[in-house]
C-alpha atoms as a printed R data frame, in Angstrom:
    type eleno elety resid chain resno      x      y       z
1   ATOM     1    CA   MET     A     1 74.546 58.192 -61.176
2   ATOM     2    CA   PRO     A     2 75.171 55.174 -62.133
3   ATOM     3    CA   GLN     A     3 75.840 54.387 -65.957
4   ATOM     4    CA   LYS     A     4 73.694 52.130 -67.477
5   ATOM     5    CA   LEU     A     5 75.295 48.456 -68.521
6   ATOM     6    CA   ASP     A     6 74.117 47.892 -71.892
7   ATOM     7    CA   VAL     A     7 75.850 44.573 -73.094
8   ATOM     8    CA   HIS     A     8 74.881 44.233 -76.472
9   ATOM     9    CA   ALA     A     9 74.154 47.812 -77.457
10  ATOM    10    CA   ASP     A    10 76.420 47.405 -80.737
11  ATOM    11    CA   ALA     A    11 74.396 44.142 -81.461
12  ATOM    12    CA   ILE     A    12 70.593 42.769 -83.177
13  ATOM    13    CA   GLU     A    13 68.593 40.068 -81.598
14  ATOM    14    CA   THR     A    14 66.619 37.778 -83.111
15  ATOM    15    CA   LEU     A    15 64.359 35.681 -81.462
16  ATOM    16    CA   PRO     A    16 62.808 32.202 -82.733
17  ATOM    17    CA   PRO     A    17 59.472 32.708 -84.070
18  ATOM    18    CA   ALA     A    18 56.214 32.299 -81.917
19  ATOM    19    CA   ASP     A    19 55.371 28.942 -83.638
20  ATOM    20    CA   PHE     A    20 59.211 27.865 -83.416
21  ATOM    21    CA   ARG     A    21 59.270 23.941 -82.402
22  ATOM    22    CA   TRP     A    22 62.065 21.253 -81.225
23  ATOM    23    CA   PRO     A    23 62.944 19.148 -83.777
24  ATOM    24    CA   GLY     A    24 60.462 16.653 -84.983
25  ATOM    25    CA   GLY     A    25 57.870 19.404 -84.008
26  ATOM    26    CA   LYS     A    26 58.367 18.429 -80.248
27  ATOM    27    CA   ARG     A    27 57.480 21.489 -78.099
28  ATOM    28    CA   LEU     A    28 59.478 20.165 -74.611
29  ATOM    29    CA   GLY     A    29 63.177 20.264 -75.233
30  ATOM    30    CA   ILE     A    30 65.424 18.807 -72.281
31  ATOM    31    CA   PHE     A    31 68.753 19.233 -72.710
32  ATOM    32    CA   PHE     A    32 71.553 17.105 -70.095
33  ATOM    33    CA   ARG     A    33 74.362 18.699 -69.332
34  ATOM    34    CA   VAL     A    34 77.232 17.510 -67.829
35  ATOM    35    CA   ALA     A    35 80.255 19.827 -66.021
36  ATOM    36    CA   LEU     A    36 83.599 18.213 -65.796
37  ATOM    37    CA   GLU     A    37 85.667 20.943 -64.074
38  ATOM    38    CA   GLY     A    38 88.968 21.862 -63.291
39  ATOM    39    CA   TRP     A    39 90.935 24.526 -62.196
40  ATOM    40    CA   SER     A    40 94.710 25.589 -62.974
41  ATOM    41    CA   ASP     A    41 97.891 24.859 -61.848
42  ATOM    42    CA   ASP     A    42 98.396 25.591 -58.016
43  ATOM    43    CA   GLN     A    43 94.398 26.903 -57.810
44  ATOM    44    CA   TRP     A    44 91.850 25.505 -56.190
45  ATOM    45    CA   PRO     A    45 88.039 25.706 -55.607
46  ATOM    46    CA   GLY     A    46 86.878 28.450 -53.271
47  ATOM    47    CA   PHE     A    47 84.200 26.568 -51.964
48  ATOM    48    CA   GLY     A    48 83.787 22.741 -50.861
49  ATOM    49    CA   PRO     A    49 81.900 20.220 -49.227
50  ATOM    50    CA   MET     A    50 82.952 21.391 -46.009
51  ATOM    51    CA   GLY     A    51 81.745 24.721 -46.360
52  ATOM    52    CA   ASN     A    52 83.708 27.240 -44.364
53  ATOM    53    CA   PRO     A    53 86.732 27.964 -46.481
54  ATOM    54    CA   LEU     A    54 90.338 28.084 -45.676
55  ATOM    55    CA   LYS     A    55 92.516 31.687 -45.025
56  ATOM    56    CA   PRO     A    56 93.276 33.088 -48.187
57  ATOM    57    CA   GLY     A    57 95.988 31.695 -49.621
58  ATOM    58    CA   THR     A    58 95.770 28.578 -48.189
59  ATOM    59    CA   PRO     A    59 95.818 25.233 -50.066
60  ATOM    60    CA   ASP     A    60 92.435 23.753 -49.862
61  ATOM    61    CA   LEU     A    61 93.253 19.964 -50.371
62  ATOM    62    CA   ASN     A    62 90.000 18.800 -49.217
63  ATOM    63    CA   ALA     A    63 88.611 21.033 -51.790
64  ATOM    64    CA   LEU     A    64 90.645 19.859 -54.496
65  ATOM    65    CA   GLY     A    65 90.563 16.114 -53.692
66  ATOM    66    CA   TRP     A    66 86.482 16.697 -54.039
67  ATOM    67    CA   VAL     A    67 86.643 18.077 -57.606
68  ATOM    68    CA   GLU     A    68 89.297 15.742 -58.683
69  ATOM    69    CA   TYR     A    69 86.640 13.084 -58.335
70  ATOM    70    CA   GLY     A    70 85.125 14.308 -61.073
71  ATOM    71    CA   ILE     A    71 87.715 13.067 -63.827
72  ATOM    72    CA   ARG     A    72 88.917 10.246 -61.383
73  ATOM    73    CA   ARG     A    73 85.501  8.701 -61.032
74  ATOM    74    CA   GLY     A    74 82.413 10.555 -61.844
75  ATOM    75    CA   ILE     A    75 82.454 11.291 -65.608
76  ATOM    76    CA   HIS     A    76 82.913  7.540 -66.361
77  ATOM    77    CA   ARG     A    77 80.010  6.245 -63.794
78  ATOM    78    CA   ILE     A    78 77.915  9.133 -65.605
79  ATOM    79    CA   LEU     A    79 79.087  8.009 -69.543
80  ATOM    80    CA   ASP     A    80 77.815  4.185 -68.459
81  ATOM    81    CA   VAL     A    81 74.770  6.106 -67.592
82  ATOM    82    CA   LEU     A    82 74.548  7.892 -70.762
83  ATOM    83    CA   GLU     A    83 75.255  4.718 -72.558
84  ATOM    84    CA   ARG     A    84 72.916  2.742 -70.990
85  ATOM    85    CA   GLN     A    85 70.353  5.402 -71.499
86  ATOM    86    CA   GLN     A    86 71.231  5.727 -74.899
87  ATOM    87    CA   ILE     A    87 71.433  9.471 -75.400
88  ATOM    88    CA   GLN     A    88 74.013 12.327 -75.844
89  ATOM    89    CA   THR     A    89 74.259 15.353 -74.151
90  ATOM    90    CA   SER     A    90 76.277 18.523 -73.979
91  ATOM    91    CA   MET     A    91 79.403 17.965 -71.748
92  ATOM    92    CA   LEU     A    92 80.766 21.079 -70.467
93  ATOM    93    CA   VAL     A    93 84.854 20.767 -70.267
94  ATOM    94    CA   CYS     A    94 87.878 22.823 -68.951
95  ATOM    95    CA   GLY     A    95 90.644 22.898 -71.153
96  ATOM    96    CA   VAL     A    96 93.046 22.138 -68.483
97  ATOM    97    CA   LEU     A    97 91.054 18.679 -68.263
98  ATOM    98    CA   ALA     A    98 91.918 18.183 -71.898
99  ATOM    99    CA   GLU     A    99 95.567 18.852 -71.458
100 ATOM   100    CA   ARG     A   100 95.719 16.583 -68.544
101 ATOM   101    CA   HIS     A   101 93.336 13.752 -69.415
102 ATOM   102    CA   PRO     A   102 92.941 13.293 -73.164
103 ATOM   103    CA   GLU     A   103 92.101  9.899 -73.292
104 ATOM   104    CA   THR     A   104 88.699 10.848 -71.315
105 ATOM   105    CA   LEU     A   105 88.112 13.505 -73.729
106 ATOM   106    CA   ARG     A   106 88.485 10.801 -76.301
107 ATOM   107    CA   ARG     A   107 85.719  8.671 -74.413
108 ATOM   108    CA   ILE     A   108 83.180 11.865 -74.331
109 ATOM   109    CA   ALA     A   109 83.610 12.543 -77.799
110 ATOM   110    CA   ASP     A   110 83.646  9.147 -79.490
111 ATOM   111    CA   ALA     A   111 80.659  8.538 -77.601
112 ATOM   112    CA   GLY     A   112 78.895 11.169 -79.600
113 ATOM   113    CA   HIS     A   113 78.595 13.731 -76.652
114 ATOM   114    CA   GLU     A   114 78.892 17.721 -77.909
115 ATOM   115    CA   ILE     A   115 82.430 19.190 -75.896
116 ATOM   116    CA   VAL     A   116 81.408 22.314 -74.858
117 ATOM   117    CA   ALA     A   117 84.266 24.640 -74.021
118 ATOM   118    CA   HIS     A   118 84.071 25.709 -70.603
119 ATOM   119    CA   SER     A   119 87.243 28.033 -70.319
120 ATOM   120    CA   TRP     A   120 90.596 27.023 -69.611
121 ATOM   121    CA   GLY     A   121 90.117 26.367 -65.648
122 ATOM   122    CA   MET     A   122 87.351 27.342 -63.516
123 ATOM   123    CA   ASP     A   123 89.191 30.268 -61.888
124 ATOM   124    CA   VAL     A   124 89.636 31.467 -65.378
125 ATOM   125    CA   ILE     A   125 87.043 33.751 -65.618
126 ATOM   126    CA   PRO     A   126 86.008 36.248 -68.185
127 ATOM   127    CA   ALA     A   127 84.793 38.856 -65.970
128 ATOM   128    CA   TYR     A   128 87.954 39.233 -65.065
129 ATOM   129    CA   LEU     A   129 89.949 39.049 -68.370
130 ATOM   130    CA   ASP     A   130 91.240 42.299 -70.336
131 ATOM   131    CA   GLU     A   131 90.630 41.973 -74.184
132 ATOM   132    CA   ALA     A   132 93.564 40.378 -75.297
133 ATOM   133    CA   ALA     A   133 94.037 37.938 -72.443
134 ATOM   134    CA   GLU     A   134 90.559 36.817 -72.887
135 ATOM   135    CA   ARG     A   135 91.016 36.026 -76.439
136 ATOM   136    CA   ALA     A   136 93.879 33.784 -75.745
137 ATOM   137    CA   ASN     A   137 91.869 32.014 -73.228
138 ATOM   138    CA   ILE     A   138 89.422 31.582 -75.786
139 ATOM   139    CA   ARG     A   139 92.028 30.169 -78.145
140 ATOM   140    CA   ARG     A   140 94.054 28.244 -75.681
141 ATOM   141    CA   THR     A   141 90.881 26.489 -74.758
142 ATOM   142    CA   THR     A   142 89.662 25.444 -77.950
143 ATOM   143    CA   ASP     A   143 92.826 24.474 -79.403
144 ATOM   144    CA   VAL     A   144 93.770 22.387 -76.363
145 ATOM   145    CA   LEU     A   145 89.900 20.297 -76.324
146 ATOM   146    CA   GLU     A   146 90.308 20.177 -80.312
147 ATOM   147    CA   GLN     A   147 93.699 18.277 -80.319
148 ATOM   148    CA   ALA     A   148 92.147 15.843 -76.873
149 ATOM   149    CA   CYS     A   149 89.266 14.607 -78.790
150 ATOM   150    CA   GLY     A   150 89.755 15.575 -82.497
151 ATOM   151    CA   VAL     A   151 86.300 17.839 -82.556
152 ATOM   152    CA   ARG     A   152 86.551 22.136 -82.259
153 ATOM   153    CA   PRO     A   153 84.051 23.038 -79.990
154 ATOM   154    CA   THR     A   154 81.185 25.367 -81.388
155 ATOM   155    CA   GLY     A   155 79.712 26.190 -77.558
156 ATOM   156    CA   TRP     A   156 80.674 27.746 -74.838
157 ATOM   157    CA   ILE     A   157 79.596 28.322 -71.537
158 ATOM   158    CA   SER     A   158 82.045 30.353 -68.866
159 ATOM   159    CA   PRO     A   159 82.718 29.290 -65.399
160 ATOM   160    CA   ARG     A   160 79.812 30.345 -63.597
161 ATOM   161    CA   ALA     A   161 78.062 31.516 -66.678
162 ATOM   162    CA   SER     A   162 79.865 34.878 -65.919
163 ATOM   163    CA   PRO     A   163 81.178 36.522 -69.065
164 ATOM   164    CA   SER     A   164 82.769 39.797 -69.920
165 ATOM   165    CA   VAL     A   165 80.516 42.500 -71.699
166 ATOM   166    CA   ARG     A   166 82.615 41.798 -74.965
167 ATOM   167    CA   THR     A   167 82.606 37.883 -74.548
168 ATOM   168    CA   ALA     A   168 80.153 36.915 -76.876
169 ATOM   169    CA   ARG     A   169 81.370 39.580 -79.588
170 ATOM   170    CA   LEU     A   170 84.561 37.436 -78.954
171 ATOM   171    CA   LEU     A   171 83.033 34.094 -78.978
172 ATOM   172    CA   ALA     A   172 81.870 34.953 -82.285
173 ATOM   173    CA   GLU     A   173 84.816 36.402 -83.906
174 ATOM   174    CA   GLU     A   174 86.503 33.094 -83.034
175 ATOM   175    CA   GLY     A   175 83.740 30.995 -85.076
176 ATOM   176    CA   TYR     A   176 81.512 29.229 -81.928
177 ATOM   177    CA   GLU     A   177 78.337 29.241 -82.767
178 ATOM   178    CA   TRP     A   178 76.638 29.446 -78.982
179 ATOM   179    CA   HIS     A   179 76.968 30.668 -76.229
180 ATOM   180    CA   GLY     A   180 74.980 29.756 -72.967
181 ATOM   181    CA   ASP     A   181 76.602 32.640 -70.888
182 ATOM   182    CA   THR     A   182 73.186 34.042 -70.051
183 ATOM   183    CA   MET     A   183 69.772 33.355 -67.942
184 ATOM   184    CA   ASN     A   184 67.623 36.207 -69.687
185 ATOM   185    CA   ASP     A   185 65.017 33.931 -71.441
186 ATOM   186    CA   ASP     A   186 63.615 30.932 -71.788
187 ATOM   187    CA   LEU     A   187 64.273 29.722 -75.804
188 ATOM   188    CA   PRO     A   188 67.603 30.827 -77.870
189 ATOM   189    CA   TYR     A   189 68.127 33.516 -79.902
190 ATOM   190    CA   LEU     A   190 70.671 34.588 -82.761
191 ATOM   191    CA   VAL     A   191 72.606 37.830 -81.645
192 ATOM   192    CA   ARG     A   192 74.621 39.868 -84.599
193 ATOM   193    CA   PHE     A   193 77.695 41.962 -84.228
194 ATOM   194    CA   GLY     A   194 78.187 43.237 -87.191
195 ATOM   195    CA   ASP     A   195 79.190 40.692 -90.008
196 ATOM   196    CA   ARG     A   196 79.503 38.095 -87.247
197 ATOM   197    CA   GLU     A   197 76.713 36.174 -85.307
198 ATOM   198    CA   ILE     A   198 76.211 33.935 -82.590
199 ATOM   199    CA   ALA     A   199 73.310 31.882 -80.743
200 ATOM   200    CA   ALA     A   200 72.831 32.800 -77.054
201 ATOM   201    CA   PHE     A   201 71.645 29.724 -75.056
202 ATOM   202    CA   PRO     A   202 69.825 30.852 -72.163
203 ATOM   203    CA   GLY     A   203 70.359 28.409 -69.208
204 ATOM   204    CA   GLY     A   204 69.297 28.319 -65.358
205 ATOM   205    CA   MET     A   205 70.283 27.317 -62.233
206 ATOM   206    CA   GLU     A   206 66.830 25.650 -60.848
207 ATOM   207    CA   MET     A   207 68.078 22.381 -61.678
208 ATOM   208    CA   ASN     A   208 71.834 22.084 -60.838
209 ATOM   209    CA   ASP     A   209 73.637 19.848 -58.858
210 ATOM   210    CA   THR     A   210 76.043 22.207 -56.992
211 ATOM   211    CA   PRO     A   211 73.518 25.005 -56.005
212 ATOM   212    CA   HIS     A   212 71.305 22.597 -54.938
213 ATOM   213    CA   ALA     A   213 72.504 19.931 -53.067
214 ATOM   214    CA   ILE     A   214 76.114 21.327 -52.058
215 ATOM   215    CA   ARG     A   215 75.836 24.725 -51.427
216 ATOM   216    CA   TYR     A   216 72.004 24.301 -50.005
217 ATOM   217    CA   GLY     A   217 72.168 20.997 -48.755
218 ATOM   218    CA   ASN     A   218 69.367 19.424 -49.932
219 ATOM   219    CA   ALA     A   219 68.911 15.619 -50.713
220 ATOM   220    CA   PRO     A   220 69.374 14.684 -54.068
221 ATOM   221    CA   ARG     A   221 66.205 13.090 -54.924
222 ATOM   222    CA   GLN     A   222 64.976 16.376 -54.461
223 ATOM   223    CA   MET     A   223 65.793 17.571 -58.049
224 ATOM   224    CA   LEU     A   224 63.333 14.719 -59.164
225 ATOM   225    CA   GLU     A   225 60.816 16.556 -57.411
226 ATOM   226    CA   LEU     A   226 61.872 20.214 -59.284
227 ATOM   227    CA   PHE     A   227 61.457 18.036 -62.787
228 ATOM   228    CA   ASP     A   228 58.271 17.000 -61.585
229 ATOM   229    CA   ASP     A   229 57.235 20.675 -60.969
230 ATOM   230    CA   TRP     A   230 58.322 21.851 -63.826
231 ATOM   231    CA   LEU     A   231 56.175 19.348 -66.116
232 ATOM   232    CA   ASP     A   232 53.395 19.842 -64.424
233 ATOM   233    CA   PHE     A   233 53.387 23.400 -65.032
234 ATOM   234    CA   VAL     A   234 54.333 23.913 -68.829
235 ATOM   235    CA   GLN     A   235 51.731 20.973 -69.693
236 ATOM   236    CA   ARG     A   236 49.088 22.739 -68.071
237 ATOM   237    CA   HIS     A   237 50.033 26.554 -69.006
238 ATOM   238    CA   GLU     A   238 52.405 26.839 -70.893
239 ATOM   239    CA   PRO     A   239 51.420 27.151 -74.570
240 ATOM   240    CA   GLY     A   240 54.734 27.196 -76.907
241 ATOM   241    CA   ALA     A   241 57.787 25.750 -77.020
242 ATOM   242    CA   VAL     A   242 60.022 25.290 -73.288
243 ATOM   243    CA   ARG     A   243 63.286 24.312 -72.287
244 ATOM   244    CA   LEU     A   244 64.682 22.570 -69.607
245 ATOM   245    CA   ASN     A   245 68.823 22.093 -69.030
246 ATOM   246    CA   PRO     A   246 69.053 19.826 -65.650
247 ATOM   247    CA   SER     A   247 72.651 19.485 -65.267
248 ATOM   248    CA   ILE     A   248 75.022 17.754 -63.023
249 ATOM   249    CA   HIS     A   249 78.587 17.861 -62.498
250 ATOM   250    CA   GLY     A   250 80.943 14.603 -62.607
251 ATOM   251    CA   HIS     A   251 82.129 15.646 -58.563
252 ATOM   252    CA   VAL     A   252 78.778 16.149 -57.072
253 ATOM   253    CA   PHE     A   253 75.989 13.847 -58.856
254 ATOM   254    CA   GLY     A   254 78.955 11.665 -60.672
255 ATOM   255    CA   ARG     A   255 79.012 10.362 -56.961
256 ATOM   256    CA   LEU     A   256 76.933  7.490 -55.718
257 ATOM   257    CA   SER     A   257 74.786  9.415 -53.930
258 ATOM   258    CA   GLY     A   258 73.458 11.026 -56.761
259 ATOM   259    CA   ILE     A   259 74.186  9.164 -59.685
260 ATOM   260    CA   GLY     A   260 71.058  7.415 -59.327
261 ATOM   261    CA   VAL     A   261 68.936 10.607 -59.479
262 ATOM   262    CA   PHE     A   262 70.577 11.706 -62.522
263 ATOM   263    CA   GLU     A   263 69.873  8.178 -64.276
264 ATOM   264    CA   GLU     A   264 65.975  8.336 -62.789
265 ATOM   265    CA   LEU     A   265 65.825 11.997 -64.635
266 ATOM   266    CA   ILE     A   266 66.945 10.506 -67.943
267 ATOM   267    CA   ARG     A   267 64.061  8.195 -67.594
268 ATOM   268    CA   ARG     A   268 61.479 10.653 -66.799
269 ATOM   269    CA   ALA     A   269 62.168 12.743 -69.132
270 ATOM   270    CA   ARG     A   270 62.723  9.483 -72.184
271 ATOM   271    CA   ALA     A   271 58.817  8.226 -71.052
272 ATOM   272    CA   LEU     A   272 57.261 11.720 -72.049
273 ATOM   273    CA   ASP     A   273 55.260 12.442 -75.132
274 ATOM   274    CA   ASP     A   274 55.895 15.860 -76.998
275 ATOM   275    CA   THR     A   275 59.762 16.191 -76.236
276 ATOM   276    CA   TRP     A   276 62.498 16.043 -77.770
277 ATOM   277    CA   ILE     A   277 66.072 15.179 -75.762
278 ATOM   278    CA   GLY     A   278 69.489 16.686 -77.414
279 ATOM   279    CA   ARG     A   279 72.641 18.476 -77.565
280 ATOM   280    CA   GLN     A   280 72.472 21.762 -76.848
281 ATOM   281    CA   GLY     A   281 74.342 22.546 -80.590
282 ATOM   282    CA   ASP     A   282 72.133 20.390 -82.435
283 ATOM   283    CA   GLY     A   283 69.086 22.795 -80.567
284 ATOM   284    CA   ILE     A   284 70.971 25.876 -82.059
285 ATOM   285    CA   ARG     A   285 71.383 24.064 -85.595
286 ATOM   286    CA   HIS     A   286 67.732 23.235 -85.676
287 ATOM   287    CA   LEU     A   287 66.655 27.090 -84.530
288 ATOM   288    CA   ARG     A   288 68.788 28.536 -87.811
289 ATOM   289    CA   GLN     A   289 66.833 26.482 -90.103
290 ATOM   290    CA   SER     A   290 63.808 27.829 -88.339
291 ATOM   291    CA   LEU     A   291 64.890 31.397 -88.831
292 ATOM   292    CA   ARG     A   292 65.576 30.676 -92.959
């Protein structure tokens, strides 16, 4: 008989209070996220816009060029939109990009966006690593991000949000305040491992440009329908606090075909009442204050 996988068997969880609200007493929390992804040297994405992967071991320059667009063009277009709309976001960044393009990391940080560690590269997935290798990956990624942008990251999201059974504990030991490696709840909560604590900030794939527009071939504008449907339901039926994490990638909606939809999502969110738009780290700090 298979054994039960109890990831946090030694942990104590603390949920937000029933009357929890986002900063300013707002009920709706919207966290726009941007992912800036890279792969280690001699590695490339396992899938790309063509859909059919090449034979194993064959360098896929088509897929590699597709993702390189994010750091070359997409992220700068996205930063221009965010400046125009006057909002700050959480930006998931792979360490390898901080090593290769520190000037871009500095621009992101100087604009006030939160730098979220996204592993060394998208090919370095914690679920595949032993404890020593995972700890080394956390430290290497953290150090290079801090060196590039002058700010030590406090949040971590693994590639494909796929942690190992020990990731949350290791991140807590390394001083991280929160991670986004779960989809098990609507609101963030605290997890304590002995004398160390970290917040889990659940996410979702329902409003993410890569599976939506690339993997499943939907038109970018359908993201607006998803947003409107979510908003209609929560305004009519959800009495408590809610959150939404619309997520885009520099190499997907950073292109001209999707960037207009991203800006329209922001405009619609900014026009709402009873809504707070912020960075995930700020949301976690507010949660901790509400639990004092």
